[in-house]
N, C-alpha and C positions, 0 to 999 in steps of 0.2 A: 452444520448439518451432521458432520461426523461425530461431533461431541454429543449431540442429542441421541444418536444411535447407541453410543457407548453407555449412556445413562439408562436408556430404555431396554437394552438387551438384558441386563441382570433382572430387571423388574419382570419382564416377560418370562424369563426362565423360572423365576420364583413363583409366578402365577401358575405356570405349567406344572411345576413340582407339587404345589399345593393341590391342584386339581387331581393329579395322579394319586396323591396320598389320600385324598378324599374319596376317590372311587374305590380304593383298596380297603378303606375302613369307614363305611357309611355310618356306623353306630357312633363313632367319635364325632363326626360332623353333625349328626342330629343332636347329640348331647350338647355340643358347643353352641349350635344355633338356638336350641331350647333355652340354654342358660342365658344367652345374650337377650333373648326375647323376654324371659322372666325378669331379668334385671331392668330392662327398659320399662316393662309394665309396672314393676314395683316402684321405680323412680317416678313414673308418671302419676301413679296413684298417690304417692306421698306428696308430690308437688300440688296436685289437685286438692288434697286435704288441707295442706298448709295455706294454699291460696284462699280456699273457702272459709276457713276458720280464723286465720290470722291476718291475712293481707287485705281482704275485701271488707269494706265498711258494712255495718248492719243496715238492713233496708228500712231505716227509720229516720225521722227528722233529727238532724244534728247528732249523729251517732258519737262524735268525739266528746260531746258534753255529758254523756251518761256517766253516772257515778253510782256505785253500789255501796250502800251503807249497811254495815253488819254490826253485830253486837258481840263483844268478847267478855266473858266473865260468867260466873255461876248464875243459873236461873232455876230456881226450885220448880220441880214438876215438869221440866222440859224433857221430852223423850223423842222429839221429831227433828229431822234434818241433821245438820252437822254442827249444831250449837252456835251458829253465827247468825241465824235468822232472827228477825225482830217479830215479836208478837203483834197481832193486829192492833191492840190498844196502844202499844209502844209506837207503832207506825202512825196511828192517828194523832198521838200527842206530838210527834215530830212534825207531821204534816200541818197541824193546826198552829204550831209555833214557828214554822219555817219562815226565815227571813233571808235565806241564802240561795236556795234552789228555785228555778223557774217553775218547777212542778215536781211532785213526788207520786210514786205509786208503790203498791205492795204486790208481791207475787210469791208463791210457794209451790214447788213441784208436788204433784199428787197423782196417785193411781186411782182411776175411776172404774166403776163397774157399769158398763153401758148395755142396756137392753133389758127386756122383761122376761126373757126365757129362763129356763132352769140353769143354764150355763151362760151368764152374761159375758160380754167381751171386756177384757181388762185393757184399759186405754190410759197411757201416760198423758198427763196434761198439767195444767196449773190452775190454782185458785188465785184470782187477781182482783185488785181493787177496781172501783169504777173509774179511777183516774189513769189506769194502765194505758189504754189506747189513746186517749187525748194527749197525754204527756209524750208518748212515742210518736205521735203524729201519724198514726196508721189509719187508713180508711178501709171500710169493708168492701169486698168484691160484690157482696149481695147482703141484704138484710141490714141489721144494725149491730153496732158494737156496744159494749158496756159504757156507761157514763156515770158521772158523780151522782145522778139521781138514783141509780141502782143501789148505791151505798146508803142512801137516806132511809130506805125502808127494808131493814133486815128481814129476810124471810118473805119478801114481797114477790113480785113476778120473777121467777127464776129463769135466767137466760143462759144458754150455753153457746159460746162462740166457737165454731168449728174451724179447725185448720183446713187449708186447701187439700192437704193429703188425706185427712180423715173424711172430708166431704166427698172426695173422689172415690175413696175405697169403700166407704160405708153406704153412701147414697148414689154412687155412680155419677157424680157431678150433676145430679138432677136439680134444676132450679126450683122445683117444687119442695125441696128440703127446707127452704126458708119458712120459718113459722111452724114447722112440723113438731109435734110433741114427741119427746123421747124420755125414757127412764134412765136416770143417772143415779147410782147408789140407791135405787129404789124410790126415787122422788121424781115427779114430773118436771121437765124442763122444756123450754121452747128453743129450738135450734135456730142459729143465725150464722150461716157460713160466710 
């Protein structure tokens, strides 16, 4: 028991000294607490980002089997992307001659102008092939997704698949948004969230 009191006595005196010093200079204490709080917040934010981007699997069927095929080399007339994307005809040739992959799809990031007003909303999205959703094994929350039939009739019935975030922000998560007509880049599309 006496040994315990000898160990605790210096700790108690250190705590009392720290408390008295803190009362004398509250600015320093606030700065130290704020610095520690910011450090913990920044560490938490970085871990959350790493966890979401690197550690968690994509919410698709067989995410570890996904492979991105890119193209390296000169391509006359190419002025889009980072010069690694395949053209749609090149993708179609690879898809039709595919004997390696269980499925293939094409995608390209694109900025769309959505709306019929004088000032349409600029929305980041993707142009995708009809095999995009079936290969990923993704099912719609509502409406329908693109299918291979959509690729067979170029310029046919134009469908826009809405992300959950866009459906929520633009349509207020209204279930009536399914099948609604909307203008994208000045052309009519049918929405499918």
